[in-house]
Each structure stands twice: as structure tokens, then as C-alpha cells.
Residue, then its C-alpha position, 0 to 999 in steps of 0.5 A: m614769827q608769832i602764830s595765832h589760833a587757826h579758824e575754820v572757814g568752810k573747807y579751809l583752815v585760816t591761820p593769822m601770823t605776825k612778825l615784829n620787824e626792824a622798825g618795831r612794828y608788826s607785819a601780818s601774814v595769813s596761811i590758808r590751808r586745805g588738806m595738804h596744800d597751804r598758801v601763805f600771803r604776806l600782807i602790806p600794812h604794818f601795825d603798832s600791835a600784834a593784836s591789830a596785825v592778827c585781826y587784819a590777817l584773819a579778816q583778809g584770809r576770811q575774805l579771800v576764802m569767802n570770795n573764792q580768790l585762791a585760784 
């Protein structure tokens, strides 16, 4: 698992993550943390590059926080 730099979004810390799968493509996940609580979302699309997977995970994490979809 490759972890990229975390970004603060309001009261949350959004951390995109990637993993190279068996098919040679990258899976994306995003961790959303507030205080001691952390939620990890595994995202469906797969990508040809880790950079694309990171950008997607970060955008999805920001959207979840901004739209208050963490409940």
C-alpha cells in the first residue's frame, strides 16, 4: 500500500492511498480521520498510474467531507 500526503479538509484529515493489484493496475482508497476516529473507503475504479489513483481518491475524500456524507 502506498500512502500519499494527507490534506486537511475542515476538521478532517483526508489521506489518499493506492495499491498495485494483480492485473498491474492501481486501486484507490481514501482514509478520512477526525480525532481518533478513522474511516477507510475502498474505491471501485482502477487506474493505470498511481498518480491518477491518488488524484481520484483525494477528490472523492474531499467530496465526502464537503457533502457531509460520513454519517
